[in-house]
Steps between C-alpha positions, in 0.01 A plus 500: 500500500638842399526765767567874491831578682514769766645815340646812661598822322662837546623775275730789439449782253694299231425138584251245633592211740298184478577202730332158466514341853549145395777279637706233323349538152641299213566671167250780537367643172500880515390711213556878524304688239435866461152493650493167679711261707436120496617261767471120505688258726485176690631497862686217666173392670357444150266801530447680170489883508398723211392861456492763228512864615382766265701812597356846573735645234747363247856434615830439318549121478857528368616691805307293748662219701401188696676320787413145611592375845395212722255721687349727235515636144549874462439712194623855457299663227644808344245773433484680172728802475209744512329325788644641824186536708397239757243256379165508704473122437713218383228340285314652211163428652413702809400222740608338820697184450521264798836368378663836466664688787746790549867413546572732802869405497536687171219747505555876528269793452522700183613815674783304669610359168474814292485772759172626362243562762132434460516238230525174689170495691275450190702206381395244757256223423286347777748230588768764531291729714398216730856391550634851543236594751575196712871572472443862583295420808767259611759770463289751691451238767873509540474870557255425778790331667641843542254519781748279675697821547250566767716261690752788509283616776690244703779753491288678754625238745838666470346779689543273798869565471609760746711686250202556265243608752389853413237494774260718289235233432354177634424319175755226551359216712834385654574850627163535669551167681845612614351820641239295699757274651757762608406869534772730380730626774576866452830459665607222262629664185661191358229456241570847356863444414425381145165674446504725185418862560136596492358578161449880435139610520 
């Protein structure tokens, strides 16, 4: 039974990356044409994979390359010389394909690739948007970890050190406990030997 292989893709302003995620294929047949790429292979587990992808725009087959490894087959499709904009989709048909995902290891936004702002947002298909939103949320979640800096409040414990006691506020818990246990002795000036001068009003 023939199956559609999982495919991931990414792009730059001058090229398209297509990767077939199939391991241990034997003698894969790959046809790179101007408007279509064809893939057909049998894996070591005897599964037969085949798919024809009609491209969003024509590419330059002569300058395109393919690399076959034990883990995957990667195509680098060279865009036409006058085609420097990001494609909004990989396929000619505007539709969601369950077998097609974004290759986040290679993906960059258009403004990052070409330093032209405002052009990348419109070029994302639904799969891309879903993936990027999830990735973005994950990244923002990491920023939430910055809340951990609240732990810096623990530095307030340093206020319990005699040399850093300004004596102007009672916000630090350890200092308040110290005051309850041993009232200050006006005659004992030992705590003032390393106290910084009072802040100017």
